[in-house]
C-alpha positions as YAML, in Angstrom:
chain: A
units: angstrom
residues:
- id: 1
  name: UNK
  ca: [-0.14, 0.18, 0.07]
- id: 2
  name: UNK
  ca: [1.52, 3.39, -1.00]
- id: 3
  name: UNK
  ca: [2.17, 5.52, 2.85]
- id: 4
  name: UNK
  ca: [0.56, 8.52, 1.17]
- id: 5
  name: UNK
  ca: [-2.48, 6.55, 0.60]
- id: 6
  name: UNK
  ca: [-5.31, 7.53, 3.19]
- id: 7
  name: UNK
  ca: [-6.54, 5.01, 5.59]
- id: 8
  name: UNK
  ca: [-10.29, 4.95, 6.09]
- id: 9
  name: UNK
  ca: [-10.80, 4.07, 9.72]
- id: 10
  name: UNK
  ca: [-13.22, 1.45, 10.32]
- id: 11
  name: UNK
  ca: [-16.50, 1.96, 13.01]
- id: 12
  name: UNK
  ca: [-16.16, 0.59, 16.42]
- id: 13
  name: UNK
  ca: [-19.34, -0.94, 17.24]
- id: 14
  name: UNK
  ca: [-20.88, 0.27, 20.57]
- id: 15
  name: UNK
  ca: [-21.47, -2.33, 22.53]
- id: 16
  name: UNK
  ca: [-24.43, -2.72, 25.18]
- id: 17
  name: UNK
  ca: [-23.20, -1.33, 28.71]
- id: 18
  name: UNK
  ca: [-21.22, 1.55, 26.18]
- id: 19
  name: UNK
  ca: [-25.68, 2.39, 25.08]
- id: 20
  name: UNK
  ca: [-26.57, 2.05, 27.92]
- id: 21
  name: UNK
  ca: [-24.00, 4.94, 29.77]
- id: 22
  name: UNK
  ca: [-24.63, 6.84, 26.98]
- id: 23
  name: UNK
  ca: [-28.62, 6.98, 27.30]
- id: 24
  name: UNK
  ca: [-28.14, 7.81, 31.16]
- id: 25
  name: UNK
  ca: [-25.53, 10.30, 31.36]
- id: 26
  name: UNK
  ca: [-26.88, 11.94, 28.29]
- id: 27
  name: UNK
  ca: [-30.19, 11.85, 29.33]
- id: 28
  name: UNK
  ca: [-29.08, 13.78, 32.43]
- id: 29
  name: UNK
  ca: [-27.28, 16.46, 31.12]
- id: 30
  name: UNK
  ca: [-30.35, 17.36, 29.05]
- id: 31
  name: UNK
  ca: [-32.27, 16.93, 31.84]
- id: 32
  name: UNK
  ca: [-29.90, 19.23, 34.07]
- id: 33
  name: UNK
  ca: [-30.16, 21.48, 31.23]
- id: 34
  name: UNK
  ca: [-33.70, 21.55, 31.04]
- id: 35
  name: UNK
  ca: [-33.90, 22.14, 35.31]
- id: 36
  name: UNK
  ca: [-31.87, 25.84, 34.60]
- id: 37
  name: UNK
  ca: [-33.87, 26.75, 31.56]
- id: 38
  name: UNK
  ca: [-36.80, 26.04, 33.81]
- id: 39
  name: UNK
  ca: [-35.86, 27.78, 37.05]
- id: 40
  name: UNK
  ca: [-34.79, 30.75, 34.77]
- id: 41
  name: UNK
  ca: [-38.63, 30.93, 33.39]
- id: 42
  name: UNK
  ca: [-36.55, 30.11, 30.02]
- id: 43
  name: UNK
  ca: [-37.95, 28.72, 26.44]
- id: 44
  name: UNK
  ca: [-36.21, 25.93, 24.11]
- id: 45
  name: UNK
  ca: [-37.19, 24.86, 20.87]
- id: 46
  name: UNK
  ca: [-39.24, 22.02, 19.39]
- id: 47
  name: UNK
  ca: [-41.69, 19.40, 21.92]
- id: 48
  name: UNK
  ca: [-39.81, 20.86, 24.31]
- id: 49
  name: UNK
  ca: [-40.34, 24.07, 23.87]
- id: 50
  name: UNK
  ca: [-44.10, 23.38, 23.36]
- id: 51
  name: UNK
  ca: [-44.03, 21.72, 27.02]
- id: 52
  name: UNK
  ca: [-42.36, 24.75, 28.49]
- id: 53
  name: UNK
  ca: [-45.36, 26.71, 27.23]
- id: 54
  name: UNK
  ca: [-47.88, 24.20, 28.61]
- id: 55
  name: UNK
  ca: [-46.15, 23.79, 32.15]
- id: 56
  name: UNK
  ca: [-45.60, 27.73, 32.72]
- id: 57
  name: UNK
  ca: [-49.42, 28.18, 31.99]
- id: 58
  name: UNK
  ca: [-51.12, 25.65, 33.45]
- id: 59
  name: UNK
  ca: [-47.99, 25.38, 36.60]
- id: 60
  name: UNK
  ca: [-48.05, 21.40, 35.96]
- id: 61
  name: UNK
  ca: [-44.47, 19.58, 35.74]
- id: 62
  name: UNK
  ca: [-42.35, 19.83, 32.63]
- id: 63
  name: UNK
  ca: [-42.21, 16.81, 32.79]
- id: 64
  name: UNK
  ca: [-45.71, 15.44, 32.08]
- id: 65
  name: UNK
  ca: [-46.38, 17.62, 29.18]
- id: 66
  name: UNK
  ca: [-42.73, 16.84, 27.39]
- id: 67
  name: UNK
  ca: [-43.53, 13.06, 27.93]
- id: 68
  name: UNK
  ca: [-46.96, 13.26, 25.89]
- id: 69
  name: UNK
  ca: [-45.96, 15.66, 23.85]
- id: 70
  name: UNK
  ca: [-43.64, 13.62, 22.28]
- id: 71
  name: UNK
  ca: [-45.74, 10.39, 22.12]
- id: 72
  name: UNK
  ca: [-46.97, 11.21, 18.33]
- id: 73
  name: UNK
  ca: [-43.29, 10.66, 17.22]
- id: 74
  name: UNK
  ca: [-41.96, 7.78, 17.59]
- id: 75
  name: UNK
  ca: [-44.74, 7.14, 15.10]
- id: 76
  name: UNK
  ca: [-42.34, 8.12, 12.54]
- id: 77
  name: UNK
  ca: [-39.58, 6.75, 15.31]
- id: 78
  name: UNK
  ca: [-40.53, 3.33, 14.44]
- id: 79
  name: UNK
  ca: [-41.29, 3.52, 10.16]
- id: 80
  name: UNK
  ca: [-38.30, 5.59, 9.91]
- id: 81
  name: UNK
  ca: [-35.57, 4.59, 12.67]
- id: 82
  name: UNK
  ca: [-36.68, 1.66, 13.33]
- id: 83
  name: UNK
  ca: [-37.23, -0.56, 16.67]
- id: 84
  name: UNK
  ca: [-34.07, -0.27, 18.57]
- id: 85
  name: UNK
  ca: [-33.69, 3.67, 17.93]
- id: 86
  name: UNK
  ca: [-37.44, 3.90, 18.66]
- id: 87
  name: UNK
  ca: [-37.11, 2.14, 22.33]
- id: 88
  name: UNK
  ca: [-33.53, 4.13, 22.99]
- id: 89
  name: UNK
  ca: [-35.24, 7.35, 22.29]
- id: 90
  name: UNK
  ca: [-38.92, 6.14, 25.03]
- id: 91
  name: UNK
  ca: [-36.08, 5.73, 27.41]
- id: 92
  name: UNK
  ca: [-34.18, 8.78, 27.54]
- id: 93
  name: UNK
  ca: [-37.25, 10.63, 26.87]
- id: 94
  name: UNK
  ca: [-38.81, 8.83, 30.01]
- id: 95
  name: UNK
  ca: [-35.77, 9.38, 31.64]
- id: 96
  name: UNK
  ca: [-35.04, 12.89, 30.98]
- id: 97
  name: UNK
  ca: [-39.30, 13.58, 31.93]
- id: 98
  name: UNK
  ca: [-38.92, 11.97, 35.28]
- id: 99
  name: UNK
  ca: [-35.37, 13.89, 36.17]
- id: 100
  name: UNK
  ca: [-36.75, 16.96, 35.53]
- id: 101
  name: UNK
  ca: [-40.27, 16.34, 37.48]
- id: 102
  name: UNK
  ca: [-37.58, 15.25, 40.30]
- id: 103
  name: UNK
  ca: [-34.76, 17.62, 39.73]
- id: 104
  name: UNK
  ca: [-36.78, 20.77, 42.52]
- id: 105
  name: UNK
  ca: [-36.68, 18.17, 45.11]
- id: 106
  name: UNK
  ca: [-33.00, 17.18, 44.86]
- id: 107
  name: UNK
  ca: [-31.60, 20.22, 42.81]
- id: 108
  name: UNK
  ca: [-31.47, 23.71, 43.91]
- id: 109
  name: UNK
  ca: [-30.35, 27.04, 42.47]
- id: 110
  name: UNK
  ca: [-30.12, 29.73, 44.94]
- id: 111
  name: UNK
  ca: [-28.86, 32.57, 42.33]
- id: 112
  name: UNK
  ca: [-28.72, 31.29, 38.68]
- id: 113
  name: UNK
  ca: [-28.33, 34.50, 35.98]
- id: 114
  name: UNK
  ca: [-30.33, 33.62, 33.34]
- id: 115
  name: UNK
  ca: [-28.02, 34.98, 30.95]
- id: 116
  name: UNK
  ca: [-25.65, 32.08, 32.18]
- id: 117
  name: UNK
  ca: [-28.60, 29.38, 32.53]
- id: 118
  name: UNK
  ca: [-29.04, 29.74, 28.37]
- id: 119
  name: UNK
  ca: [-25.32, 29.14, 27.99]
- id: 120
  name: UNK
  ca: [-24.60, 26.80, 30.01]
- id: 121
  name: UNK
  ca: [-28.27, 24.78, 30.41]
- id: 122
  name: UNK
  ca: [-28.11, 24.90, 26.64]
- id: 123
  name: UNK
  ca: [-24.13, 23.63, 26.56]
- id: 124
  name: UNK
  ca: [-25.57, 21.01, 28.84]
- id: 125
  name: UNK
  ca: [-28.18, 20.37, 26.70]
- id: 126
  name: UNK
  ca: [-26.81, 19.77, 23.09]
- id: 127
  name: UNK
  ca: [-23.60, 17.51, 25.02]
- id: 128
  name: UNK
  ca: [-26.63, 15.43, 26.67]
- id: 129
  name: UNK
  ca: [-27.90, 15.08, 22.93]
- id: 130
  name: UNK
  ca: [-25.16, 14.80, 20.64]
- id: 131
  name: UNK
  ca: [-24.32, 11.65, 23.83]
- id: 132
  name: UNK
  ca: [-28.02, 10.28, 22.67]
- id: 133
  name: UNK
  ca: [-27.42, 10.58, 18.71]
- id: 134
  name: UNK
  ca: [-23.92, 9.14, 18.75]
- id: 135
  name: UNK
  ca: [-25.60, 5.80, 20.47]
- id: 136
  name: UNK
  ca: [-28.80, 6.05, 18.33]
- id: 137
  name: UNK
  ca: [-31.05, 7.30, 20.44]
- id: 138
  name: UNK
  ca: [-32.47, 11.03, 20.57]
- id: 139
  name: UNK
  ca: [-34.94, 12.63, 23.19]
- id: 140
  name: UNK
  ca: [-37.89, 12.29, 20.74]
- id: 141
  name: UNK
  ca: [-39.73, 15.57, 18.89]
- id: 142
  name: UNK
  ca: [-37.83, 17.37, 16.69]
- id: 143
  name: UNK
  ca: [-34.66, 15.10, 17.57]
- id: 144
  name: UNK
  ca: [-35.80, 12.04, 16.19]
- id: 145
  name: UNK
  ca: [-37.02, 13.91, 12.82]
- id: 146
  name: UNK
  ca: [-33.56, 15.56, 12.74]
- id: 147
  name: UNK
  ca: [-31.81, 12.49, 13.26]
- id: 148
  name: UNK
  ca: [-33.97, 10.95, 10.15]
- id: 149
  name: UNK
  ca: [-33.35, 13.96, 8.05]
- id: 150
  name: UNK
  ca: [-29.62, 13.32, 8.46]
- id: 151
  name: UNK
  ca: [-29.37, 9.64, 7.36]
- id: 152
  name: UNK
  ca: [-32.20, 9.33, 4.60]
- id: 153
  name: UNK
  ca: [-31.63, 12.96, 3.34]
- id: 154
  name: UNK
  ca: [-27.76, 13.75, 4.16]
- id: 155
  name: UNK
  ca: [-28.56, 17.00, 5.80]
- id: 156
  name: UNK
  ca: [-26.97, 18.05, 9.31]
- id: 157
  name: UNK
  ca: [-28.92, 16.94, 12.43]
- id: 158
  name: UNK
  ca: [-27.51, 19.93, 14.30]
- id: 159
  name: UNK
  ca: [-28.33, 22.88, 11.57]
- id: 160
  name: UNK
  ca: [-32.25, 20.88, 11.46]
- id: 161
  name: UNK
  ca: [-32.25, 21.66, 15.02]
- id: 162
  name: UNK
  ca: [-30.84, 24.88, 15.71]
- id: 163
  name: UNK
  ca: [-33.35, 26.21, 12.90]
- id: 164
  name: UNK
  ca: [-36.69, 24.90, 14.44]
- id: 165
  name: UNK
  ca: [-35.56, 25.81, 17.58]
- id: 166
  name: UNK
  ca: [-35.19, 29.29, 16.75]
- id: 167
  name: UNK
  ca: [-38.12, 29.27, 14.89]
- id: 168
  name: UNK
  ca: [-40.06, 27.80, 18.15]
- id: 169
  name: UNK
  ca: [-38.50, 30.44, 20.31]
- id: 170
  name: UNK
  ca: [-39.25, 33.18, 18.65]
- id: 171
  name: UNK
  ca: [-42.50, 32.33, 18.24]
- id: 172
  name: UNK
  ca: [-42.00, 33.01, 21.90]
- id: 173
  name: UNK
  ca: [-42.61, 36.68, 21.51]
- id: 174
  name: UNK
  ca: [-46.27, 36.44, 22.49]
- id: 175
  name: UNK
  ca: [-45.60, 34.67, 25.13]
- id: 176
  name: UNK
  ca: [-42.93, 36.04, 27.01]
- id: 177
  name: UNK
  ca: [-41.35, 39.26, 27.64]
- id: 178
  name: UNK
  ca: [-38.52, 40.26, 24.93]
- id: 179
  name: UNK
  ca: [-35.14, 40.03, 27.32]
- id: 180
  name: UNK
  ca: [-36.32, 36.55, 28.13]
- id: 181
  name: UNK
  ca: [-36.60, 35.62, 24.33]
- id: 182
  name: UNK
  ca: [-33.64, 36.81, 23.89]
- id: 183
  name: UNK
  ca: [-32.49, 34.47, 26.64]
- id: 184
  name: UNK
  ca: [-34.31, 31.64, 24.94]
- id: 185
  name: UNK
  ca: [-32.38, 32.12, 21.60]
- id: 186
  name: UNK
  ca: [-29.00, 32.33, 23.52]
- id: 187
  name: UNK
  ca: [-29.92, 29.42, 24.65]
- id: 188
  name: UNK
  ca: [-31.21, 27.29, 21.39]
- id: 189
  name: UNK
  ca: [-27.70, 28.39, 19.83]
- id: 190
  name: UNK
  ca: [-25.95, 27.15, 22.10]
- id: 191
  name: UNK
  ca: [-27.34, 24.08, 22.14]
- id: 192
  name: UNK
  ca: [-27.31, 23.97, 18.33]
- id: 193
  name: UNK
  ca: [-23.96, 24.97, 17.43]
- id: 194
  name: UNK
  ca: [-22.60, 21.66, 19.81]
- id: 195
  name: UNK
  ca: [-24.76, 19.71, 17.30]
- id: 196
  name: UNK
  ca: [-23.68, 21.18, 14.01]
- id: 197
  name: UNK
  ca: [-19.93, 21.60, 15.58]
- id: 198
  name: UNK
  ca: [-20.24, 18.10, 16.56]
- id: 199
  name: UNK
  ca: [-22.57, 16.41, 14.45]
- id: 200
  name: UNK
  ca: [-22.41, 15.97, 10.96]
- id: 201
  name: UNK
  ca: [-22.61, 12.67, 8.50]
- id: 202
  name: UNK
  ca: [-19.04, 11.70, 8.54]
- id: 203
  name: UNK
  ca: [-17.34, 13.13, 11.03]
- id: 204
  name: UNK
  ca: [-18.14, 10.13, 14.24]
- id: 205
  name: UNK
  ca: [-17.52, 6.43, 13.29]
- id: 206
  name: UNK
  ca: [-18.81, 4.69, 16.24]
- id: 207
  name: UNK
  ca: [-21.65, 2.53, 15.58]
...
């Protein structure tokens, strides 16, 4: 073989332990980021954003709405992405819903600046989603749609997620004060940037 010829790495399959670890760690990262958003009164995009709006309006737990609103997207997941992806994603959604519901009993923020919450919470959610996506899972909703578009159409899951998130957050001008919308936009950009820079076709070889 010519030494100058580049060698294409062979994808390394994840073990079941790898997948379980990523499922738990990724879900906890997402749940903590969502908890920070909720404490600061912020929104995010997609199904989570709608769940936040329903939670703020009703006073009920975000996790309840997040779980219920995510259910219809599992039909697309089952048909287009298969049962393994669907079961993993259902587990992640259930774990995020449970953790965000229990969070007020185990996590308290005595001081949390909303701008800090938007950036740090966004990064936590972004890295959590990244871990899940790289192990063939998601947290439902638009995340499922973005993953399918990347696999089927070659579109960047991060860019799809960021675009939808920004549309949903900007629509919140009808509900939230402009300053909170601006903070939410920063959070959506923080989430999307992590995915757009780190989760794109051909970048990650693990399967």
